[in-house]
C-alpha positions as CSV (number, residue, x, y, z in Angstrom):
1,M,117.7,-67.3,160.8
2,D,118.1,-66.7,157.1
3,L,121.5,-68.1,156.2
4,S,121.7,-66.0,153.0
5,S,122.0,-62.8,155.0
6,A,123.9,-64.3,158.0
7,K,127.4,-63.7,159.1
8,V,129.5,-66.9,159.7
9,G,132.6,-66.9,161.9
10,F,135.2,-69.6,162.1
11,V,137.3,-70.1,165.3
12,G,140.2,-71.9,163.8
13,A,141.2,-71.7,160.2
14,G,142.7,-75.1,159.3
15,N,141.7,-77.7,156.8
16,M,138.2,-78.5,158.0
17,A,137.3,-74.9,158.5
18,Q,138.6,-74.1,155.0
19,A,136.6,-77.0,153.5
20,L,133.4,-75.7,155.0
21,A,134.0,-72.1,154.0
22,K,134.9,-73.1,150.4
23,G,131.7,-75.2,150.3
24,I,129.6,-72.4,151.6
25,I,131.0,-70.0,149.0
26,S,131.0,-72.4,146.1
27,A,127.4,-73.4,146.8
28,G,126.3,-69.8,146.7
29,L,125.0,-69.9,150.3
30,L,127.0,-66.8,151.3
31,K,129.4,-64.3,149.8
32,A,133.0,-64.4,150.9
33,D,132.7,-61.1,152.7
34,Q,130.0,-62.6,155.0
35,I,132.6,-65.0,156.4
36,T,135.3,-64.2,159.1
37,A,138.0,-66.5,160.3
38,S,140.1,-66.1,163.4
39,A,143.4,-67.9,164.0
40,P,146.4,-67.4,166.3
41,D,148.6,-66.0,163.5
42,D,148.4,-64.8,159.9
43,G,149.9,-68.0,158.4
44,S,146.7,-70.0,158.2
45,L,144.7,-67.0,157.2
46,D,146.4,-66.2,153.9
47,I,144.2,-68.5,151.9
48,W,141.1,-66.9,153.4
49,K,142.2,-63.5,152.3
50,T,142.5,-64.7,148.7
51,W,138.9,-65.8,148.8
52,G,137.8,-62.4,150.0
53,C,136.9,-63.4,153.5
54,N,137.5,-61.3,156.6
55,T,140.3,-62.4,158.9
56,L,141.2,-61.8,162.6
57,V,144.3,-62.7,164.5
58,N,143.6,-64.2,167.9
59,D,140.3,-62.4,168.3
60,N,137.7,-65.0,169.0
61,T,135.6,-62.7,171.1
62,S,134.8,-60.6,168.0
63,I,133.7,-63.8,166.2
64,F,131.2,-64.5,168.9
65,K,130.0,-60.9,169.1
66,G,129.4,-60.5,165.4
67,S,128.5,-63.9,163.9
68,N,125.1,-65.5,163.5
69,V,126.8,-68.8,163.1
70,V,130.0,-69.6,164.9
71,V,132.0,-72.7,163.7
72,L,134.3,-74.0,166.3
73,A,137.1,-75.7,164.3
74,V,140.1,-75.8,166.6
75,K,141.9,-79.0,167.9
76,P,139.9,-80.5,170.8
77,N,142.8,-80.0,173.2
78,L,142.6,-76.2,172.5
79,F,138.9,-75.8,173.4
80,S,139.8,-74.9,177.0
81,D,142.2,-72.2,175.8
82,V,139.5,-70.8,173.6
83,V,137.1,-70.6,176.5
84,R,139.7,-69.2,178.8
85,D,140.6,-66.4,176.4
86,L,137.0,-65.6,175.4
87,Q,135.8,-62.3,177.0
88,K,132.2,-62.2,178.3
89,C,130.0,-60.9,175.5
90,N,126.5,-61.0,173.9
91,G,126.1,-62.6,170.4
92,P,123.4,-61.9,167.9
93,E,119.9,-63.0,168.6
94,N,119.2,-66.7,167.8
95,Q,123.0,-67.4,167.4
96,L,124.1,-70.9,166.6
97,V,127.4,-72.6,167.5
98,L,128.5,-75.5,165.3
99,S,131.3,-77.6,166.9
100,V,133.4,-79.8,164.6
101,M,135.8,-80.7,167.5
102,S,136.1,-84.4,167.9
103,G,135.2,-85.8,171.3
104,I,133.9,-82.6,172.9
105,T,130.4,-83.3,174.1
106,I,127.4,-81.0,174.1
107,E,127.5,-80.8,177.9
108,E,131.1,-79.7,177.8
109,L,130.4,-77.1,175.1
110,E,127.5,-75.7,177.1
111,K,129.5,-75.6,180.3
112,G,132.4,-73.7,178.6
113,L,130.4,-71.3,176.4
114,F,127.3,-70.4,178.2
115,S,129.3,-68.7,181.0
116,R,131.0,-66.5,178.3
117,V,128.4,-65.8,175.7
118,S,125.4,-64.8,177.8
119,N,122.6,-65.1,175.3
120,L,123.9,-68.2,173.5
121,K,121.5,-71.2,173.6
122,A,121.7,-73.3,170.4
123,I,124.7,-75.6,170.0
124,I,125.1,-78.4,167.4
125,R,127.9,-80.9,167.5
126,V,129.1,-82.2,164.2
127,M,131.3,-85.1,163.2
128,P,132.7,-84.4,159.7
129,N,135.4,-86.3,157.8
130,T,138.3,-85.3,155.6
131,P,136.7,-86.0,152.2
132,A,134.8,-82.8,152.8
133,L,138.0,-81.2,151.5
134,V,137.0,-82.4,148.0
135,G,133.2,-81.9,148.4
136,A,132.6,-85.6,149.2
137,G,132.2,-85.5,153.0
138,C,130.0,-87.6,155.2
139,A,129.0,-85.8,158.4
140,V,126.6,-86.5,161.3
141,Y,125.3,-84.0,163.8
142,C,123.3,-83.8,167.0
143,L,121.4,-80.9,168.6
144,N,121.3,-79.6,172.1
145,E,117.9,-79.0,173.6
146,H,117.8,-75.4,172.6
147,A,118.6,-75.9,168.9
148,S,115.5,-75.4,166.7
149,S,114.5,-76.9,163.4
150,N,115.7,-73.6,161.8
151,H,119.1,-74.2,163.4
152,A,119.1,-77.7,162.0
153,D,118.2,-76.5,158.5
154,V,121.1,-74.0,158.6
155,T,123.4,-76.9,159.6
156,I,122.2,-79.1,156.9
157,K,122.7,-76.5,154.2
158,I,126.3,-75.9,155.4
159,L,127.2,-79.6,155.6
160,E,125.5,-80.5,152.3
161,S,127.7,-77.9,150.6
162,V,130.6,-80.3,151.2
163,G,128.9,-83.7,151.0
164,I,126.0,-85.5,152.8
165,C,124.8,-85.4,156.4
166,C,122.3,-86.9,158.8
167,Q,121.1,-86.2,162.3
168,V,121.9,-88.8,165.0
169,P,121.6,-89.1,168.8
170,E,124.7,-88.0,170.6
171,C,125.1,-91.4,172.2
172,H,126.1,-92.7,168.7
173,M,128.7,-90.0,168.0
174,N,131.6,-92.2,169.0
175,A,130.4,-95.0,166.7
176,Y,130.1,-92.6,163.8
177,T,133.7,-91.4,164.7
178,G,134.8,-95.0,164.2
179,L,132.9,-95.2,160.9
180,C,132.8,-91.8,159.1
181,G,135.7,-90.2,160.9
182,S,138.2,-93.0,160.6
183,A,137.1,-95.2,157.7
184,P,138.6,-92.9,155.0
185,A,142.0,-94.2,156.3
186,Y,140.8,-97.8,155.9
187,V,139.7,-97.1,152.3
188,Y,143.0,-95.5,151.5
189,M,144.7,-98.7,152.7
190,A,142.4,-100.8,150.5
191,I,143.2,-98.6,147.5
192,E,146.9,-98.9,148.2
193,A,146.7,-102.7,148.6
194,L,144.7,-103.1,145.3
195,S,147.3,-101.0,143.6
196,D,150.1,-103.2,145.1
197,G,148.3,-106.2,143.8
198,A,148.1,-104.8,140.3
199,V,151.8,-103.8,140.4
200,K,152.6,-107.3,141.4
201,M,150.8,-108.5,138.4
202,G,152.7,-106.2,136.1
203,I,150.7,-103.0,135.9
204,P,152.6,-99.7,136.2
205,R,152.1,-97.9,139.6
206,Q,150.4,-94.7,138.4
207,C,147.9,-96.6,136.3
208,A,147.3,-99.2,139.1
209,T,146.6,-96.5,141.7
210,Q,144.3,-94.5,139.4
211,C,142.3,-97.6,138.4
212,A,142.1,-98.8,142.0
213,A,140.8,-95.4,143.2
214,Q,138.3,-95.1,140.4
215,T,137.0,-98.6,141.0
216,V,136.4,-97.9,144.7
217,Y,134.7,-94.6,143.8
218,G,132.5,-96.4,141.2
219,A,131.5,-99.1,143.6
220,A,130.6,-96.6,146.3
221,K,128.5,-94.6,143.7
222,M,126.7,-97.8,142.7
223,V,125.7,-98.4,146.4
224,L,124.6,-94.8,146.8
225,D,122.8,-94.4,143.5
226,T,121.1,-97.7,143.3
227,K,120.3,-98.0,147.0
228,R,120.8,-101.8,146.7
229,H,122.4,-103.9,149.3
230,P,126.2,-104.2,148.8
231,G,125.9,-108.0,149.0
232,S,123.5,-107.9,146.1
233,L,125.8,-105.7,144.0
234,R,128.7,-108.0,144.8
235,D,126.7,-111.0,143.6
236,D,126.2,-109.2,140.2
237,V,129.9,-109.3,139.7
238,C,130.5,-112.8,140.9
239,S,129.9,-115.0,137.8
240,P,129.8,-118.8,138.6
241,G,133.3,-120.2,138.5
242,G,134.7,-116.8,137.5
243,T,137.6,-114.5,138.6
244,T,135.7,-112.4,141.1
245,I,134.3,-115.3,143.2
246,A,137.9,-116.6,143.3
247,G,139.1,-113.3,144.7
248,V,136.2,-113.0,147.1
249,H,137.1,-116.5,148.4
250,A,140.7,-115.3,149.0
251,L,139.4,-112.2,150.9
252,E,137.1,-114.4,153.1
253,K,140.0,-116.7,154.0
254,A,142.1,-113.6,154.9
255,G,139.3,-112.3,157.2
256,F,138.7,-109.2,155.2
257,R,135.2,-108.4,156.4
258,G,136.0,-109.3,160.0
259,A,139.1,-107.0,159.9
260,L,136.9,-104.0,158.8
261,I,134.3,-104.7,161.5
262,D,137.1,-104.9,164.1
263,A,138.5,-101.6,162.8
264,V,135.2,-99.8,163.2
265,E,134.8,-101.3,166.7
266,A,138.4,-100.3,167.7
267,G,137.9,-96.8,166.5
268,T,134.7,-96.5,168.4
269,K,136.2,-97.8,171.6
270,R,139.2,-95.4,171.3
271,A,136.8,-92.5,170.8
272,Q,135.0,-93.6,174.0
273,E,138.3,-93.8,175.8
274,Q,139.3,-90.3,174.7
275,S,136.0,-88.9,175.9
276,V,136.6,-90.4,179.4
277,Q,140.3,-89.3,179.5
278,K,139.5,-85.5,179.1
């Protein structure tokens, strides 16, 4: 499949679908008129129209009939409704379905879709995160047995238009949900707490939050760009007897690292529980 000449259809037109579509267009991978979005009503489709994309109201069957790549971007609890309302059809040859629905396994996707789209084989499950909305996402993906290296390449191009991505085994998807999917919330809490600390020390709130956010961004960029261990970078900042090591000591006493480890573990276990509950 040549992505540049492909038609991409979105089932669901919310924030994550919009982030991916904007990334695809901004990166020059596709023109807007190669993209179609389907949603239950016009409300969430207005923004797509301003970009020049095609829109459909509650017509997911046409998406599957006419799209080389179908992005399933509805809430996980609505997947059964999508399958139920989908009329039996044939999609284009070598069609790929990308699912960004949390907790829906490849087995469940195949069971639901293969009976409706007769020639569909390739399915790739994706775990994106909300920073994709600003082009700084971190996504992981896993392939079913029918997905080819070409399908993987198409997926990489789409995901890299809104951040970074890597392929993982499906058995690790819940753990990545606890990390990539949930950790933005933990970082927001850390930024808020840093800002609170600065306000307590007399810094105005707006400046405190801006400086806290930029500091977190800069530290993250140092890890990514230098590829050095975070502990090594921390040691660079910790002068003997200085302010930073005093702060690090306070964080250690408060169980800072242990709390983050517990948070990732708790998020992973909850993802596992949700998979079992379906």
